[in-house]
C-alpha positions as CSV (number, residue, x, y, z in Angstrom):
1,X,-10.0,12.7,6.0
2,X,-10.3,12.0,2.3
3,X,-13.3,10.2,0.8
4,X,-11.2,7.1,0.2
5,X,-10.1,7.1,3.8
6,X,-13.7,7.4,4.9
7,X,-14.6,4.4,2.8
8,X,-11.7,2.3,4.2
9,X,-12.8,3.1,7.7
10,X,-16.1,1.4,7.1
11,X,-14.5,-1.9,6.2
12,X,-14.3,-4.7,8.8
13,X,-10.9,-5.4,10.4
14,X,-9.1,-8.3,8.8
15,X,-6.6,-10.8,10.3
16,X,-3.0,-10.6,9.2
17,X,-3.5,-13.9,7.4
18,X,-6.5,-12.6,5.5
19,X,-4.7,-9.4,4.6
20,X,-1.8,-11.4,3.3
21,X,-4.1,-13.7,1.2
22,X,-6.0,-10.8,-0.3
23,X,-2.8,-8.9,-1.1
24,X,-1.4,-12.0,-2.9
25,X,-4.7,-12.3,-4.8
26,X,-4.6,-8.7,-5.8
27,X,-1.0,-8.9,-7.0
28,X,-1.9,-11.9,-9.1
29,X,-4.8,-9.9,-10.7
30,X,-2.4,-7.1,-11.5
31,X,0.1,-9.5,-13.0
32,X,-2.7,-10.9,-15.2
33,X,-3.8,-7.5,-16.3
34,X,-7.1,-7.5,-14.5
35,X,-7.2,-3.9,-13.4
36,X,-9.5,-0.8,-13.8
37,X,-8.6,2.9,-13.7
38,X,-8.8,4.5,-10.3
39,X,-11.2,7.1,-11.5
40,X,-13.6,4.4,-12.7
41,X,-13.5,2.7,-9.3
42,X,-14.3,6.0,-7.5
43,X,-17.3,6.6,-9.8
44,X,-18.5,3.1,-9.0
45,X,-18.2,3.6,-5.3
46,X,-20.0,7.0,-5.5
47,X,-22.9,5.3,-7.4
48,X,-23.1,2.6,-4.6
49,X,-23.5,5.3,-1.9
50,X,-26.3,7.2,-3.8
51,X,-29.9,6.4,-2.8
52,X,-31.8,4.2,-5.2
């Protein structure tokens, strides 16, 4: 299992309606240019999982 898959496994299960709403919101963000590079996201997640 990849690190990304392990992180996804920790998320709560969503209803189909919630998945659809979040997908539409995400697509609107992409259309508006509100994105970050994948590598930057992974670095952020790794920092979250490190002890303070």
